[in-house]
Every structure is written in C-alpha cells, then in structure tokens.
C-alpha positions in Angstrom: 91.5 108.2 53.8 92.3 106.5 57.1 92.1 102.8 57.3 89.2 101.5 59.3 90.1 99.1 62.0 88.0 95.9 62.3 87.5 94.0 65.5 86.9 90.3 66.1 83.7 89.3 67.7 84.4 87.8 71.2 83.0 84.9 73.2 84.1 83.8 76.6 83.7 80.2 77.9 82.4 79.5 81.4 85.9 78.1 82.3 87.4 81.5 81.2 84.9 83.3 83.5 85.8 81.1 86.4 89.6 81.4 85.9 89.4 85.2 85.3 87.3 85.7 88.6 90.1 83.9 90.5 92.8 86.4 89.3 93.8 89.4 91.5 92.7 92.8 90.3 96.2 93.6 88.9 96.3 90.3 87.0 92.8 90.9 85.7 93.9 94.3 84.4 96.9 92.7 82.5 94.5 90.1 81.2 92.1 92.8 80.0 94.8 94.6 78.1 95.9 91.4 76.4 92.3 90.4 75.5 91.5 93.8 74.1 94.7 93.7 71.9 93.6 90.3 70.6 90.1 91.5 69.8 91.6 94.5 68.0 93.8 92.1 66.0 96.9 93.6 67.4 99.9 91.5 68.4 102.4 93.4 70.3 105.7 91.5 70.8 104.9 91.0 74.5 101.9 88.8 73.8 104.1 86.2 72.1 101.1 84.5 70.4 101.8 81.0 69.4 100.0 77.7 68.8 100.0 75.2 71.6 101.8 72.1 70.5 101.4 69.4 69.3 98.0 69.7 67.6 97.9 73.5 67.3 94.1 73.6 67.9 94.4 76.3 70.6 96.6 79.4 70.7 98.2 81.0 73.7 99.0 84.6 74.4 101.3 85.7 77.2 99.8 88.0 79.8 102.8 88.0 82.1 105.7 85.7 82.9 103.3 83.3 84.7 99.9 83.7 83.0 98.6 82.7 79.6 95.3 83.3 77.7 94.1 80.2 75.8 92.0 81.0 72.8 90.9 80.0 69.3 89.9 82.1 66.3 87.3 80.9 63.9 85.9 83.0 61.1 85.5 86.5 62.7 85.2 85.3 66.3 87.8 84.9 69.0 86.8 82.3 71.6 88.5 82.9 75.0 88.8 79.5 76.5 90.8 79.8 79.7 93.4 81.8 81.7 96.1 79.5 83.0 99.5 79.5 84.6 102.3 78.9 82.2 103.0 75.5 83.8 99.4 74.4 83.1 99.3 75.2 79.4 99.8 71.5 78.4 96.2 70.8 79.3 95.4 72.4 76.0 97.9 70.6 73.8 95.1 68.4 72.4 91.7 69.0 70.8 88.7 68.5 73.1 87.7 64.9 73.3 91.2 63.6 72.7 92.5 64.0 76.2 
C-alpha cells in the first residue's frame, strides 16, 4: 500500500502578503514552489532550511540566492511570516516583542 502524504495547514501573515505582492512574477513563482514544498513537508537541498539565530524562534528557507521565506511551524500549521532579502533576515533573529 502506498504511503499517504500529509500536508501542513498554512497561514499567511499580512506582512507576508505585502512582501509577496512586491515580488516580480518570476520571484513569486520561485516563492510559490518553495512554499508548496514546505506545505508538503518536503525539504529539497536547495531550500536550505535552518533556524534563524540566535533564538531559533523563526526558520528560514532559501528561495534564491537573494530571497528568503521566514516561517514557523506549530502543531500541524506552517505560518508564513515574511519574504525578505537575505541581508534583511536579521530582523527575525529575536522573538516578537524582544526587538
């Protein structure tokens, strides 16, 4: 019998929606592929999923050499927080309220 694939529930923050809307169509397509892989619980090597230091509250996934998805997984839900440039990832190095 084939193994049944389970997906994470997904939620997108308002900040995510704003950042995503600012991306070019090509960058949105790359972001879509990465987000779908995360929802499907896949982690191809190109995503390079890792916690954002030092608090490891958020995770990042690589979309391209310049863009990152910022997200959290709690229970069976993935919360897409933001899409940022690699150089801006430090904004998410601390838990909310500790910045």
